[in-house]
All heavy atoms as TSV, in Angstrom:
chain	resi	resn	atom	element	x	y	z
A	1	MET	N	N	26.537	-6.735	30.300
A	1	MET	CA	C	25.270	-7.031	30.922
A	1	MET	C	C	25.542	-7.822	32.183
A	1	MET	O	O	25.852	-9.002	32.122
A	1	MET	CB	C	24.402	-7.819	29.946
A	1	MET	CG	C	23.038	-8.072	30.428
A	1	MET	SD	S	22.042	-8.541	29.008
A	1	MET	CE	C	21.216	-9.915	29.694
A	2	ALA	N	N	25.455	-7.172	33.296
A	2	ALA	CA	C	25.773	-7.800	34.567
A	2	ALA	C	C	24.561	-8.582	35.082
A	2	ALA	O	O	23.426	-8.113	35.032
A	2	ALA	CB	C	26.184	-6.770	35.580
A	3	GLN	N	N	24.819	-9.771	35.564
A	3	GLN	CA	C	23.785	-10.583	36.164
A	3	GLN	C	C	23.876	-10.470	37.668
A	3	GLN	O	O	24.967	-10.297	38.211
A	3	GLN	CB	C	23.939	-12.038	35.748
A	3	GLN	CG	C	23.754	-12.269	34.264
A	3	GLN	CD	C	24.031	-13.712	33.883
A	3	GLN	OE1	O	24.588	-14.465	34.651
A	3	GLN	NE2	N	23.652	-14.067	32.670
A	4	PRO	N	N	22.757	-10.584	38.360
A	4	PRO	CA	C	22.816	-10.561	39.823
A	4	PRO	C	C	23.669	-11.713	40.344
A	4	PRO	O	O	23.864	-12.730	39.682
A	4	PRO	CB	C	21.361	-10.738	40.246
A	4	PRO	CG	C	20.562	-10.353	39.059
A	4	PRO	CD	C	21.399	-10.645	37.856
A	5	ALA	N	N	24.182	-11.546	41.565
A	5	ALA	CA	C	25.085	-12.539	42.153
A	5	ALA	C	C	24.436	-13.906	42.275
A	5	ALA	O	O	25.098	-14.926	42.187
A	5	ALA	CB	C	25.564	-12.054	43.517
A	6	ILE	N	N	23.125	-13.950	42.420
A	6	ILE	CA	C	22.439	-15.243	42.577
A	6	ILE	C	C	22.550	-16.084	41.311
A	6	ILE	O	O	22.518	-17.307	41.363
A	6	ILE	CB	C	20.947	-15.036	42.956
A	6	ILE	CG1	C	20.327	-16.356	43.386
A	6	ILE	CG2	C	20.185	-14.410	41.834
A	6	ILE	CD1	C	18.952	-16.231	43.981
A	7	PHE	N	N	22.713	-15.434	40.159
A	7	PHE	CA	C	22.815	-16.164	38.909
A	7	PHE	C	C	24.255	-16.469	38.517
A	7	PHE	O	O	24.501	-16.997	37.446
A	7	PHE	CB	C	22.150	-15.371	37.780
A	7	PHE	CG	C	20.655	-15.269	37.934
A	7	PHE	CD1	C	20.066	-14.045	38.131
A	7	PHE	CD2	C	19.861	-16.398	37.868
A	7	PHE	CE1	C	18.703	-13.941	38.273
A	7	PHE	CE2	C	18.498	-16.307	38.008
A	7	PHE	CZ	C	17.905	-15.090	38.213
A	8	GLY	N	N	25.215	-16.136	39.359
A	8	GLY	CA	C	26.618	-16.358	39.026
A	8	GLY	C	C	26.934	-17.793	38.667
A	8	GLY	O	O	27.559	-18.074	37.657
A	9	SER	N	N	26.514	-18.742	39.477
A	9	SER	CA	C	26.749	-20.143	39.156
A	9	SER	C	C	25.465	-20.953	39.305
A	9	SER	O	O	25.504	-22.146	39.510
A	9	SER	CB	C	27.830	-20.710	40.070
A	9	SER	OG	O	27.405	-20.634	41.417
A	10	PHE	N	N	24.335	-20.299	39.191
A	10	PHE	CA	C	23.045	-20.954	39.324
A	10	PHE	C	C	22.830	-21.921	38.163
A	10	PHE	O	O	22.865	-21.543	36.995
A	10	PHE	CB	C	21.952	-19.891	39.356
A	10	PHE	CG	C	20.554	-20.423	39.515
A	10	PHE	CD1	C	20.173	-21.008	40.720
A	10	PHE	CD2	C	19.648	-20.350	38.497
A	10	PHE	CE1	C	18.914	-21.499	40.872
A	10	PHE	CE2	C	18.376	-20.842	38.645
A	10	PHE	CZ	C	17.985	-21.422	39.832
A	11	LEU	N	N	22.615	-23.177	38.460
A	11	LEU	CA	C	22.402	-24.233	37.475
A	11	LEU	C	C	23.535	-24.308	36.448
A	11	LEU	O	O	23.305	-24.655	35.285
A	11	LEU	CB	C	21.058	-24.037	36.752
A	11	LEU	CG	C	19.792	-24.154	37.603
A	11	LEU	CD1	C	18.570	-23.874	36.758
A	11	LEU	CD2	C	19.698	-25.530	38.230
A	12	GLY	N	N	24.724	-23.973	36.872
A	12	GLY	CA	C	25.872	-24.068	35.988
A	12	GLY	C	C	26.062	-22.910	35.034
A	12	GLY	O	O	26.911	-22.978	34.145
A	13	TRP	N	N	25.245	-21.870	35.189
A	13	TRP	CA	C	25.422	-20.696	34.322
A	13	TRP	C	C	26.718	-20.000	34.686
A	13	TRP	O	O	27.053	-19.832	35.824
A	13	TRP	CB	C	24.286	-19.718	34.490
A	13	TRP	CG	C	22.959	-20.163	33.942
A	13	TRP	CD1	C	22.669	-21.333	33.340
A	13	TRP	CD2	C	21.752	-19.419	33.975
A	13	TRP	NE1	N	21.377	-21.388	32.988
A	13	TRP	CE2	C	20.764	-20.235	33.367
A	13	TRP	CE3	C	21.405	-18.180	34.454
A	13	TRP	CZ2	C	19.467	-19.808	33.234
A	13	TRP	CZ3	C	20.092	-17.759	34.301
A	13	TRP	CH2	C	19.151	-18.570	33.704
A	14	LYS	N	N	27.400	-19.565	33.661
A	14	LYS	CA	C	28.622	-18.773	33.885
A	14	LYS	C	C	28.548	-17.548	32.993
A	14	LYS	O	O	27.886	-17.554	31.961
A	14	LYS	CB	C	29.871	-19.592	33.529
A	14	LYS	CG	C	30.090	-20.773	34.448
A	14	LYS	CD	C	31.350	-21.494	34.077
A	14	LYS	CE	C	31.549	-22.678	35.032
A	14	LYS	NZ	N	32.739	-23.444	34.713
A	15	LYS	N	N	29.200	-16.520	33.428
A	15	LYS	CA	C	29.216	-15.271	32.656
A	15	LYS	C	C	30.382	-15.325	31.668
A	15	LYS	O	O	31.543	-15.420	32.082
A	15	LYS	CB	C	29.359	-14.087	33.603
A	15	LYS	CG	C	29.303	-12.758	32.907
A	15	LYS	CD	C	29.423	-11.622	33.897
A	15	LYS	CE	C	29.482	-10.309	33.181
A	15	LYS	NZ	N	29.738	-9.208	34.084
A	16	TYR	N	N	30.038	-15.299	30.400
A	16	TYR	CA	C	31.049	-15.299	29.354
A	16	TYR	C	C	30.932	-13.986	28.565
A	16	TYR	O	O	29.826	-13.522	28.317
A	16	TYR	CB	C	30.849	-16.479	28.394
A	16	TYR	CG	C	31.108	-17.817	29.021
A	16	TYR	CD1	C	30.049	-18.669	29.345
A	16	TYR	CD2	C	32.383	-18.240	29.299
A	16	TYR	CE1	C	30.276	-19.892	29.922
A	16	TYR	CE2	C	32.621	-19.460	29.880
A	16	TYR	CZ	C	31.565	-20.285	30.192
A	16	TYR	OH	O	31.797	-21.492	30.764
A	17	PRO	N	N	32.037	-13.424	28.157
A	17	PRO	CA	C	31.994	-12.174	27.381
A	17	PRO	C	C	31.622	-12.451	25.906
A	17	PRO	O	O	32.430	-12.286	24.999
A	17	PRO	CB	C	33.399	-11.618	27.516
A	17	PRO	CG	C	34.262	-12.836	27.673
A	17	PRO	CD	C	33.416	-13.823	28.455
A	18	THR	N	N	30.412	-12.902	25.689
A	18	THR	CA	C	29.970	-13.249	24.350
A	18	THR	C	C	29.373	-12.019	23.681
A	18	THR	O	O	28.399	-11.453	24.174
A	18	THR	CB	C	28.887	-14.346	24.403
A	18	THR	OG1	O	29.410	-15.443	25.142
A	18	THR	CG2	C	28.493	-14.794	23.020
A	19	PRO	N	N	29.928	-11.596	22.546
A	19	PRO	CA	C	29.352	-10.434	21.854
A	19	PRO	C	C	28.045	-10.824	21.172
A	19	PRO	O	O	27.979	-11.806	20.459
A	19	PRO	CB	C	30.421	-10.067	20.827
A	19	PRO	CG	C	31.157	-11.329	20.580
A	19	PRO	CD	C	31.104	-12.116	21.860
A	20	ILE	N	N	27.011	-10.054	21.421
A	20	ILE	CA	C	25.714	-10.339	20.810
A	20	ILE	C	C	25.443	-9.335	19.689
A	20	ILE	O	O	25.197	-9.723	18.548
A	20	ILE	CB	C	24.591	-10.267	21.867
A	20	ILE	CG1	C	24.823	-11.291	22.984
A	20	ILE	CG2	C	23.238	-10.485	21.233
A	20	ILE	CD1	C	24.800	-12.722	22.554
A	21	MET	N	N	25.484	-8.068	19.989
A	21	MET	CA	C	25.119	-7.072	18.998
A	21	MET	C	C	26.262	-6.788	17.995
A	21	MET	O	O	25.990	-6.345	16.880
A	21	MET	CB	C	24.704	-5.758	19.671
A	21	MET	CG	C	23.300	-5.776	20.210
A	21	MET	SD	S	22.051	-6.311	19.027
A	21	MET	CE	C	22.089	-4.964	17.841
A	22	LYS	N	N	27.479	-7.039	18.383
A	22	LYS	CA	C	28.583	-6.737	17.461
A	22	LYS	C	C	28.469	-7.528	16.153
A	22	LYS	O	O	28.590	-6.939	15.080
A	22	LYS	CB	C	29.921	-7.000	18.166
A	22	LYS	CG	C	31.100	-6.519	17.357
A	22	LYS	CD	C	32.386	-6.628	18.148
A	22	LYS	CE	C	33.546	-6.079	17.382
A	22	LYS	NZ	N	34.785	-6.141	18.143
A	23	PRO	N	N	28.224	-8.833	16.171
A	23	PRO	CA	C	28.084	-9.535	14.890
A	23	PRO	C	C	26.682	-9.447	14.278
A	23	PRO	O	O	26.510	-9.738	13.106
A	23	PRO	CB	C	28.426	-10.984	15.237
A	23	PRO	CG	C	28.078	-11.132	16.656
A	23	PRO	CD	C	28.349	-9.773	17.286
A	24	LEU	N	N	25.695	-9.038	15.059
A	24	LEU	CA	C	24.316	-9.065	14.562
A	24	LEU	C	C	23.773	-7.690	14.159
A	24	LEU	O	O	22.635	-7.609	13.693
A	24	LEU	CB	C	23.391	-9.682	15.617
A	24	LEU	CG	C	23.645	-11.140	15.937
A	24	LEU	CD1	C	22.679	-11.624	17.015
A	24	LEU	CD2	C	23.531	-12.008	14.707
A	25	TRP	N	N	24.559	-6.612	14.307
A	25	TRP	CA	C	24.022	-5.290	14.008
A	25	TRP	C	C	23.609	-5.124	12.543
A	25	TRP	O	O	22.631	-4.442	12.272
A	25	TRP	CB	C	24.974	-4.176	14.466
A	25	TRP	CG	C	26.189	-4.007	13.611
A	25	TRP	CD1	C	27.407	-4.536	13.836
A	25	TRP	CD2	C	26.304	-3.244	12.398
A	25	TRP	NE1	N	28.283	-4.172	12.848
A	25	TRP	CE2	C	27.627	-3.368	11.948
A	25	TRP	CE3	C	25.418	-2.458	11.676
A	25	TRP	CZ2	C	28.078	-2.748	10.803
A	25	TRP	CZ3	C	25.867	-1.836	10.512
A	25	TRP	CH2	C	27.193	-1.990	10.100
A	26	PRO	N	N	24.292	-5.756	11.560
A	26	PRO	CA	C	23.817	-5.592	10.185
A	26	PRO	C	C	22.405	-6.149	9.958
A	26	PRO	O	O	21.618	-5.614	9.200
A	26	PRO	CB	C	24.827	-6.353	9.329
A	26	PRO	CG	C	26.037	-6.447	10.175
A	26	PRO	CD	C	25.554	-6.499	11.579
A	27	PHE	N	N	22.088	-7.240	10.666
A	27	PHE	CA	C	20.757	-7.827	10.537
A	27	PHE	C	C	19.695	-6.941	11.167
A	27	PHE	O	O	18.584	-6.821	10.661
A	27	PHE	CB	C	20.726	-9.222	11.170
A	27	PHE	CG	C	21.649	-10.186	10.497
A	27	PHE	CD1	C	22.885	-10.468	11.054
A	27	PHE	CD2	C	21.317	-10.786	9.294
A	27	PHE	CE1	C	23.768	-11.348	10.439
A	27	PHE	CE2	C	22.190	-11.671	8.668
A	27	PHE	CZ	C	23.411	-11.936	9.230
A	28	ALA	N	N	20.028	-6.291	12.267
A	28	ALA	CA	C	19.086	-5.383	12.921
A	28	ALA	C	C	18.842	-4.165	12.035
A	28	ALA	O	O	17.696	-3.732	11.858
A	28	ALA	CB	C	19.623	-4.946	14.287
A	29	VAL	N	N	19.873	-3.622	11.456
A	29	VAL	CA	C	19.731	-2.465	10.550
A	29	VAL	C	C	18.925	-2.857	9.321
A	29	VAL	O	O	18.028	-2.135	8.874
A	29	VAL	CB	C	21.118	-1.885	10.164
A	29	VAL	CG1	C	20.998	-0.852	9.068
A	29	VAL	CG2	C	21.795	-1.305	11.384
A	30	GLY	N	N	19.216	-4.031	8.779
A	30	GLY	CA	C	18.461	-4.513	7.608
A	30	GLY	C	C	17.000	-4.715	7.915
A	30	GLY	O	O	16.134	-4.423	7.073
A	31	ALA	N	N	16.691	-5.217	9.110
A	31	ALA	CA	C	15.288	-5.409	9.502
A	31	ALA	C	C	14.565	-4.079	9.601
A	31	ALA	O	O	13.418	-3.956	9.151
A	31	ALA	CB	C	15.216	-6.150	10.832
A	32	VAL	N	N	15.211	-3.078	10.174
A	32	VAL	CA	C	14.576	-1.757	10.296
A	32	VAL	C	C	14.360	-1.130	8.908
A	32	VAL	O	O	13.284	-0.589	8.640
A	32	VAL	CB	C	15.426	-0.831	11.182
A	32	VAL	CG1	C	14.958	0.604	11.119
A	32	VAL	CG2	C	15.405	-1.327	12.631
A	33	VAL	N	N	15.342	-1.223	8.049
A	33	VAL	CA	C	15.224	-0.651	6.699
A	33	VAL	C	C	14.120	-1.377	5.911
A	33	VAL	O	O	13.319	-0.733	5.226
A	33	VAL	CB	C	16.583	-0.728	5.951
A	33	VAL	CG1	C	16.422	-0.404	4.483
A	33	VAL	CG2	C	17.575	0.209	6.610
A	34	THR	N	N	14.067	-2.693	6.018
A	34	THR	CA	C	13.036	-3.455	5.317
A	34	THR	C	C	11.648	-3.114	5.836
A	34	THR	O	O	10.712	-2.933	5.038
A	34	THR	CB	C	13.305	-4.959	5.478
A	34	THR	OG1	O	14.605	-5.256	4.977
A	34	THR	CG2	C	12.274	-5.791	4.741
A	35	TYR	N	N	11.482	-3.020	7.146
A	35	TYR	CA	C	10.200	-2.665	7.736
A	35	TYR	C	C	9.742	-1.292	7.246
A	35	TYR	O	O	8.584	-1.104	6.869
A	35	TYR	CB	C	10.323	-2.674	9.252
A	35	TYR	CG	C	9.042	-2.432	9.988
A	35	TYR	CD1	C	8.109	-3.441	10.153
A	35	TYR	CD2	C	8.754	-1.182	10.520
A	35	TYR	CE1	C	6.929	-3.215	10.818
A	35	TYR	CE2	C	7.573	-0.936	11.188
A	35	TYR	CZ	C	6.661	-1.969	11.350
A	35	TYR	OH	O	5.504	-1.728	12.010
A	36	TYR	N	N	10.655	-0.333	7.234
A	36	TYR	CA	C	10.347	1.023	6.764
A	36	TYR	C	C	9.979	1.026	5.283
A	36	TYR	O	O	8.993	1.648	4.881
A	36	TYR	CB	C	11.539	1.932	7.023
A	36	TYR	CG	C	11.345	3.357	6.573
A	36	TYR	CD1	C	10.579	4.243	7.309
A	36	TYR	CD2	C	11.926	3.814	5.376
A	36	TYR	CE1	C	10.393	5.553	6.892
A	36	TYR	CE2	C	11.740	5.106	4.944
A	36	TYR	CZ	C	10.970	5.975	5.708
A	36	TYR	OH	O	10.782	7.262	5.279
A	37	ALA	N	N	10.751	0.315	4.459
A	37	ALA	CA	C	10.507	0.315	3.016
A	37	ALA	C	C	9.179	-0.352	2.679
A	37	ALA	O	O	8.446	0.129	1.801
A	37	ALA	CB	C	11.653	-0.402	2.304
A	38	ILE	N	N	8.862	-1.451	3.331
A	38	ILE	CA	C	7.602	-2.135	3.077
A	38	ILE	C	C	6.434	-1.267	3.515
A	38	ILE	O	O	5.394	-1.192	2.835
A	38	ILE	CB	C	7.571	-3.518	3.747
A	38	ILE	CG1	C	8.536	-4.454	3.013
A	38	ILE	CG2	C	6.167	-4.105	3.753
A	38	ILE	CD1	C	8.702	-5.807	3.645
A	39	GLY	N	N	6.567	-0.559	4.621
A	39	GLY	CA	C	5.513	0.349	5.075
A	39	GLY	C	C	5.280	1.479	4.091
A	39	GLY	O	O	4.131	1.835	3.785
A	40	LYS	N	N	6.362	2.063	3.596
A	40	LYS	CA	C	6.227	3.146	2.611
A	40	LYS	C	C	5.622	2.634	1.305
A	40	LYS	O	O	4.794	3.316	0.709
A	40	LYS	CB	C	7.613	3.756	2.310
A	40	LYS	CG	C	8.108	4.639	3.428
A	40	LYS	CD	C	7.163	5.778	3.649
A	40	LYS	CE	C	7.896	7.083	3.688
A	40	LYS	NZ	N	7.023	8.228	3.944
A	41	ALA	N	N	6.021	1.449	0.866
A	41	ALA	CA	C	5.481	0.884	-0.373
A	41	ALA	C	C	3.988	0.576	-0.205
A	41	ALA	O	O	3.192	0.835	-1.124
A	41	ALA	CB	C	6.242	-0.375	-0.770
A	42	ALA	N	N	3.591	0.044	0.938
A	42	ALA	CA	C	2.185	-0.264	1.171
A	42	ALA	C	C	1.338	1.000	1.177
A	42	ALA	O	O	0.236	1.028	0.632
A	42	ALA	CB	C	2.026	-1.022	2.476
A	43	THR	N	N	1.863	2.043	1.813
A	43	THR	CA	C	1.130	3.312	1.847
A	43	THR	C	C	1.012	3.893	0.447
A	43	THR	O	O	-0.056	4.402	0.061
A	43	THR	CB	C	1.846	4.307	2.779
A	43	THR	OG1	O	1.935	3.729	4.071
A	43	THR	CG2	C	1.098	5.615	2.858
A	44	ALA	N	N	2.083	3.811	-0.332
A	44	ALA	CA	C	2.040	4.337	-1.701
A	44	ALA	C	C	1.041	3.558	-2.549
A	44	ALA	O	O	0.318	4.165	-3.363
A	44	ALA	CB	C	3.425	4.264	-2.324
A	45	MET	N	N	0.960	2.250	-2.365
A	45	MET	CA	C	0.014	1.458	-3.138
A	45	MET	C	C	-1.435	1.737	-2.703
A	45	MET	O	O	-2.326	1.778	-3.545
A	45	MET	CB	C	0.306	-0.031	-2.990
A	45	MET	CG	C	1.528	-0.473	-3.784
A	45	MET	SD	S	1.751	-2.242	-3.832
A	45	MET	CE	C	2.413	-2.549	-2.208
A	46	MET	N	N	-1.657	1.956	-1.411
A	46	MET	CA	C	-3.004	2.278	-0.947
A	46	MET	C	C	-3.473	3.626	-1.474
A	46	MET	O	O	-4.667	3.819	-1.702
A	46	MET	CB	C	-3.067	2.312	0.600
A	46	MET	CG	C	-3.066	0.952	1.225
A	46	MET	SD	S	-3.447	0.974	2.972
A	46	MET	CE	C	-2.240	2.079	3.648
A	47	ASP	N	N	-2.567	4.544	-1.689
A	47	ASP	CA	C	-2.916	5.878	-2.170
A	47	ASP	C	C	-2.918	5.999	-3.692
A	47	ASP	O	O	-3.221	7.058	-4.217
A	47	ASP	CB	C	-1.954	6.917	-1.577
A	47	ASP	CG	C	-2.129	7.062	-0.083
A	47	ASP	OD1	O	-3.197	6.682	0.442
A	47	ASP	OD2	O	-1.186	7.544	0.579
A	48	SER	N	N	-2.585	4.906	-4.390
A	48	SER	CA	C	-2.562	4.982	-5.853
A	48	SER	C	C	-3.988	5.041	-6.405
A	48	SER	O	O	-4.957	4.629	-5.767
A	48	SER	CB	C	-1.811	3.787	-6.425
A	48	SER	OG	O	-2.557	2.607	-6.234
A	49	ASP	N	N	-4.122	5.575	-7.627
A	49	ASP	CA	C	-5.420	5.718	-8.250
A	49	ASP	C	C	-6.101	4.364	-8.482
A	49	ASP	O	O	-7.329	4.243	-8.435
A	49	ASP	CB	C	-5.308	6.460	-9.582
A	49	ASP	CG	C	-4.940	7.912	-9.378
A	49	ASP	OD1	O	-5.270	8.451	-8.282
A	49	ASP	OD2	O	-4.341	8.518	-10.288
A	50	GLU	N	N	-5.308	3.346	-8.743
A	50	GLU	CA	C	-5.857	2.032	-9.042
A	50	GLU	C	C	-6.600	1.425	-7.848
A	50	GLU	O	O	-7.610	0.764	-8.011
A	50	GLU	CB	C	-4.720	1.095	-9.485
A	50	GLU	CG	C	-5.200	-0.268	-9.940
A	50	GLU	CD	C	-4.059	-1.139	-10.439
A	50	GLU	OE1	O	-2.920	-0.639	-10.493
A	50	GLU	OE2	O	-4.317	-2.288	-10.749
A	51	PHE	N	N	-6.082	1.626	-6.650
A	51	PHE	CA	C	-6.649	0.998	-5.466
A	51	PHE	C	C	-7.367	1.983	-4.526
A	51	PHE	O	O	-7.830	1.581	-3.465
A	51	PHE	CB	C	-5.554	0.271	-4.676
A	51	PHE	CG	C	-4.944	-0.870	-5.454
A	51	PHE	CD1	C	-3.674	-0.737	-5.975
A	51	PHE	CD2	C	-5.658	-2.026	-5.677
A	51	PHE	CE1	C	-3.107	-1.784	-6.699
A	51	PHE	CE2	C	-5.093	-3.065	-6.397
A	51	PHE	CZ	C	-3.814	-2.951	-6.911
A	52	LYS	N	N	-7.443	3.241	-4.910
A	52	LYS	CA	C	-8.059	4.233	-4.024
A	52	LYS	C	C	-9.532	3.959	-3.784
A	52	LYS	O	O	-10.054	4.178	-2.700
A	52	LYS	CB	C	-7.877	5.638	-4.624
A	52	LYS	CG	C	-8.170	6.744	-3.653
A	52	LYS	CD	C	-7.848	8.080	-4.261
A	52	LYS	CE	C	-6.340	8.259	-4.219
A	52	LYS	NZ	N	-5.899	9.605	-4.533
A	53	ASN	N	N	-10.239	3.419	-4.786
A	53	ASN	CA	C	-11.678	3.170	-4.672
A	53	ASN	C	C	-12.004	1.699	-4.396
A	53	ASN	O	O	-13.144	1.282	-4.498
A	53	ASN	CB	C	-12.399	3.616	-5.945
A	53	ASN	CG	C	-12.284	5.110	-6.129
A	53	ASN	OD1	O	-12.330	5.847	-5.162
A	53	ASN	ND2	N	-12.120	5.541	-7.364
A	54	ASP	N	N	-11.011	0.912	-4.019
A	54	ASP	CA	C	-11.234	-0.501	-3.684
A	54	ASP	C	C	-11.815	-0.583	-2.268
A	54	ASP	O	O	-11.266	-0.007	-1.349
A	54	ASP	CB	C	-9.892	-1.247	-3.752
A	54	ASP	CG	C	-10.065	-2.753	-3.677
A	54	ASP	OD1	O	-11.169	-3.210	-3.333
A	54	ASP	OD2	O	-9.083	-3.454	-3.951
A	55	PRO	N	N	-12.947	-1.293	-2.080
A	55	PRO	CA	C	-13.540	-1.374	-0.741
A	55	PRO	C	C	-12.648	-2.068	0.292
A	55	PRO	O	O	-12.858	-1.908	1.497
A	55	PRO	CB	C	-14.833	-2.159	-0.954
A	55	PRO	CG	C	-14.978	-2.388	-2.387
A	55	PRO	CD	C	-13.754	-1.938	-3.085
A	56	ARG	N	N	-11.662	-2.821	-0.137
A	56	ARG	CA	C	-10.746	-3.484	0.793
A	56	ARG	C	C	-9.667	-2.555	1.305
A	56	ARG	O	O	-8.934	-2.882	2.243
A	56	ARG	CB	C	-10.094	-4.686	0.135
A	56	ARG	CG	C	-11.091	-5.781	-0.245
A	56	ARG	CD	C	-10.420	-6.861	-1.027
A	56	ARG	NE	N	-10.031	-6.318	-2.327
A	56	ARG	CZ	C	-9.385	-6.992	-3.248
A	56	ARG	NH1	N	-9.013	-8.210	-3.038
A	56	ARG	NH2	N	-9.086	-6.430	-4.408
A	57	ASN	N	N	-9.563	-1.375	0.707
A	57	ASN	CA	C	-8.557	-0.406	1.103
A	57	ASN	C	C	-8.945	0.193	2.468
A	57	ASN	O	O	-10.061	0.658	2.629
A	57	ASN	CB	C	-8.464	0.695	0.037
A	57	ASN	CG	C	-7.316	1.641	0.241
A	57	ASN	OD1	O	-6.757	1.715	1.335
A	57	ASN	ND2	N	-6.970	2.365	-0.808
A	58	PRO	N	N	-8.031	0.228	3.431
A	58	PRO	CA	C	-8.357	0.819	4.734
A	58	PRO	C	C	-8.721	2.302	4.652
A	58	PRO	O	O	-9.411	2.805	5.509
A	58	PRO	CB	C	-7.086	0.635	5.553
A	58	PRO	CG	C	-6.307	-0.417	4.863
A	58	PRO	CD	C	-6.700	-0.383	3.436
A	59	ASN	N	N	-8.276	2.983	3.622
A	59	ASN	CA	C	-8.588	4.410	3.460
A	59	ASN	C	C	-9.805	4.643	2.573
A	59	ASN	O	O	-10.085	5.784	2.201
A	59	ASN	CB	C	-7.379	5.123	2.819
A	59	ASN	CG	C	-6.177	5.098	3.739
A	59	ASN	OD1	O	-6.299	5.042	4.943
A	59	ASN	ND2	N	-5.005	5.110	3.139
A	60	PHE	N	N	-10.544	3.601	2.246
A	60	PHE	CA	C	-11.708	3.731	1.371
A	60	PHE	C	C	-12.758	4.610	2.043
A	60	PHE	O	O	-13.110	4.419	3.187
A	60	PHE	CB	C	-12.304	2.357	1.075
A	60	PHE	CG	C	-13.496	2.409	0.184
A	60	PHE	CD1	C	-13.400	2.754	-1.147
A	60	PHE	CD2	C	-14.760	2.082	0.691
A	60	PHE	CE1	C	-14.524	2.789	-1.950
A	60	PHE	CE2	C	-15.873	2.094	-0.118
A	60	PHE	CZ	C	-15.757	2.452	-1.450
A	61	GLY	N	N	-13.251	5.578	1.314
A	61	GLY	CA	C	-14.297	6.452	1.831
A	61	GLY	C	C	-13.766	7.673	2.559
A	61	GLY	O	O	-14.533	8.556	2.906
A	62	LYS	N	N	-12.465	7.728	2.836
A	62	LYS	CA	C	-11.904	8.903	3.511
A	62	LYS	C	C	-11.598	9.968	2.470
A	62	LYS	O	O	-11.190	9.666	1.354
A	62	LYS	CB	C	-10.607	8.548	4.268
A	62	LYS	CG	C	-10.844	7.617	5.436
A	62	LYS	CD	C	-9.547	7.359	6.137
A	62	LYS	CE	C	-9.770	6.412	7.289
A	62	LYS	NZ	N	-8.487	6.086	7.953
A	63	LYS	N	N	-11.790	11.188	2.840
A	63	LYS	CA	C	-11.461	12.309	1.955
A	63	LYS	C	C	-9.954	12.509	1.961
A	63	LYS	O	O	-9.334	12.644	3.002
A	63	LYS	CB	C	-12.160	13.576	2.366
A	63	LYS	CG	C	-13.676	13.448	2.434
A	63	LYS	CD	C	-14.243	13.267	1.065
A	63	LYS	CE	C	-15.750	13.194	1.161
A	63	LYS	NZ	N	-16.366	12.727	-0.045
A	64	HIS	N	N	-9.348	12.607	0.785
A	64	HIS	CA	C	-7.899	12.800	0.682
A	64	HIS	C	C	-7.590	14.251	0.471
A	64	HIS	O	O	-7.874	14.926	-0.341
A	64	HIS	CB	C	-7.295	11.939	-0.420
A	64	HIS	CG	C	-7.311	10.501	-0.093
A	64	HIS	ND1	N	-6.399	9.937	0.768
A	64	HIS	CD2	C	-8.138	9.499	-0.467
A	64	HIS	CE1	C	-6.644	8.638	0.878
A	64	HIS	NE2	N	-7.707	8.349	0.137
């Protein structure tokens, strides 16, 4: 990630080859998988027979 020349030594900033995504990629993958799984679980619960007729359900009153 190259910074413009004006930021080379601006306020003491220096360019260091610090890896950001290399050590953090497992957390990013885990976040995506968790987001997907929670979304699928929420959709499955909204479509279940138990909650299909609940007025708090966002799909209440829609024809399935």
